[in-house]
N, C-alpha and C positions, 0 to 999 in steps of 0.2 A: 813440733816445737814452736812453730810460728803462732799456732793457736794458743798455746800456753803463755807465750810472751805477750800476746794481745790481751789475754785475760788478766795476767798479772798487771800489765800497764793500766788497764782499765780500772782494776780495783784500787791501785794505788793513786790514780788520778782522781777517782770519786770517793776516796777513803773517808774524807770529812762528812760527806752525806751518808755513807754507809754506817759510820759511827752514830750518827743521829738516829738512824733506824734501829741499830742494835740497842741503844739506851732506851728508846721508846718501847721496843719489844720487851726489855727486861722490866721496865716499870709496869707495863701491862701485865705481865706474868705475876709479879708481886702483888698487884691489886687484885687479880682474879683468883689466884690460888695461894693466899697467905698461909692457910693452915697447912698445906702441903710443904711449904718452905719451912715453916716452923718445926714440923716433924723431922725434916732432914737435918736441921740444926741440932736436934736432940740425939741423933745417932752418933756413936763414938767415932765411926769411921769418917763420916761426912760432916760432922758438926764443926770441927776445926777449919775444914776447907771452906765451908759456907760463911763462917764468921770472919775469917782473915783472908783467904785466897780470893774469894769472889769480890770484896771491896777493892782489893789491890788490882785485880784484873779489870774492873770497871774504871778505876782511876787511870790505869795504863792505856786502855782503849780510848777513853775521852781525852787524854793528854796528847796521844799521837794523832787523833783526829783534829784537835786544836792546832797542833804544829803544822799539819798538812794544809789546814784551811788558811793559816796565816802565810804559809809559804806560797801557796797558789795565789792569794790575794796580792801579795807583794810583787810576784812575777807578772801578773796580769796588769797591775798598775804601772810597772816599769815598761812593759810592752806597749800599753796604751799611750803613755807619755812619749815614748820614742816614735811610735807611729804618728802621733799628733804633730811632734816637731818636724818629722820628715815631710808630712803633707803640707804643713805650714811653710817650710822652706821651699818645697816644690812649687806651691801655689804662688808664693812671693816671686820666685824666679819667673814663673810663667807670666804673671801680671806685668812685671818690669819689661820683659821681652816683648809682650803685646803692646805696651805703652810706647816703647822705643820704636817699634815698627810703624805705629800709627803716626808718631812725630816725624819720623823720616819721610813717610809718605806725604804728610802734610807740607813739610818743607819743600819737597820736590814739586808739589802742585804750586806752591807760592812762587818758587824760583821760575817755573815754566810760564806762569801768568805774567811776571814781570818781564821776562824775556820777549813774550809775545807783544806786550805793550811797546817795547822799544824797537822791535823789528817790524811789527805789524803782521807777522805770520803766526798762524794758529800752531800751537805746540802739538807735537805728536802725542798720541794717546799713551799714557803710562801703562806699563806692563805690571800688573799686580803679582806680588810674590805668591808662590804656591803655599798654602798652609802646611805647617810642620806635621810630618807624619807621626802617628802614635809610636810608642816604644816597639822595638822589634819583637816578632813573634817567632819562636822557634819550636815547631812541633807541639803546639798547644801550650807553649810556655812563654810567658811575658815577664819582662823584668825592667826595673828602673834602677839607677845608681845615683848616689849622692855622696858628697864629702861629709865625713864625721871626725871627731877628734880621736886621736891615737892615744893608747894607754902606755905605749912603749917609746921612751925617749930615743932609743936607737933606731926605731922605725917610725918616724914622726907622721907619715902620711896614712890616713884612715879612709877606707872607702866602704860604703854600705850598698848591698845590692838586695832588693826585695823581689823575689821570685813568686809569680802567681800562675796558676794553672786553671784551665776551664774544665777539666775533668779530675776526678779523684785519683791519686796515685798511692799505691802501697805494694811492696816496699818502695822506698824512695832512694834514688841515687843521682847525683848531679856532678858535673865538671864545669868549673868556672875558669875560663882562660883570660888572662890579662896581657897587656903589652909590656909588662915588666915583671921583675921578680917579686914574689910574695913572701913575707917573712912569717906571717901568722894568719890563721883564719878560724873563725867560729861561726856558729849558726844556731837558730832556735825556730820553732814554729809558733806563730802568733796565736795566743789563747790557749797554749798547751804547756803544762808545767811538768809533764813526765815524758821522757823519750827513752826508748829501748832499742837494743841492737845497733848502737851508734858506732860509726867508724869514719875516719878522716885521714887524709894524706895529701902529698903534693906530687907533681910530676918531676921528672929528673932535672928539668931546667928551671924548677921553682916558679914557673909562669902559670901553672894551673893548680887550682885547689879542688880536690875531689872529697865528697862526703856522701854518706848514706846512713839510713836508719830503717828499722823494721816497724816501729810504732812511734808516734801515731801516723795515720794516713794524711796526705796533703790534699786539701780540698780548695775549691775557689774562694771560700770565706776564710781560710786559714793559710795565708802565704808564708813563705820561708824568708827570714831575715838573715843575711850573711854579712859578717863584718870581716874585712880584710885589712891587714896592716903591711906596709912596705917602707923601704928606705927611699924610694923615688916616687914621683907622682905617676900613678898607674891608672888605666881605664880598663873596664871589661870590654873584651872583644867578642866573646862567644860564651853562651851557656848551653849545655846539652845534657841530656839524660844519659846515664851510664848504668851498668849492672851494679847491684849492691856489692859493697866492698867486704862484707862479712861472710 
């Protein structure tokens, strides 16, 4: 069953490219064996099918391929814009924090030098602050969180968590625990327009959002973006892998 789901998911995800090959193959056959096609059109049983059914089939295949291509492009553009916005906000926050730390350290040095001139005593050496640790790692899972806009007026707080892994995972199942109640949650895999075997839910206390899916696999280059909405200001306290919900 999982193999069939993966196959169907792969076909639908790459349907626009498959349609291109189908049309190219059809054009090649018409160019190579035109006489055979003409003979089929003259037969009473197949003639009407070739004259009316085949063009309609070609139009249908081409139209569905065009729709899937537009849908995939729109999703990828939206995901790219969102990932860029998040990285830009994150970079700005890091730059401001680093600048603040340097300014504080500089002011401390100036104050210590002024005090030394007044008292004639050498100031004690300043203790440098330890650099900030990278985001927490939980069983090969790394995540970052940031504030986003909420689409629900009754739950005005929006929180986004980006989950990355250093090893491929399939099937995928995660549990995100926060320090407050979650009203709604959604997710997607960056760069993927098709998902299959999707399931999601909440814990009894509404503080945990659980989700899983069979396809596509999660890889280091394709992180998961999770969007949470809540009535109060919440933060992620833990992210852990769980068995699939389906």
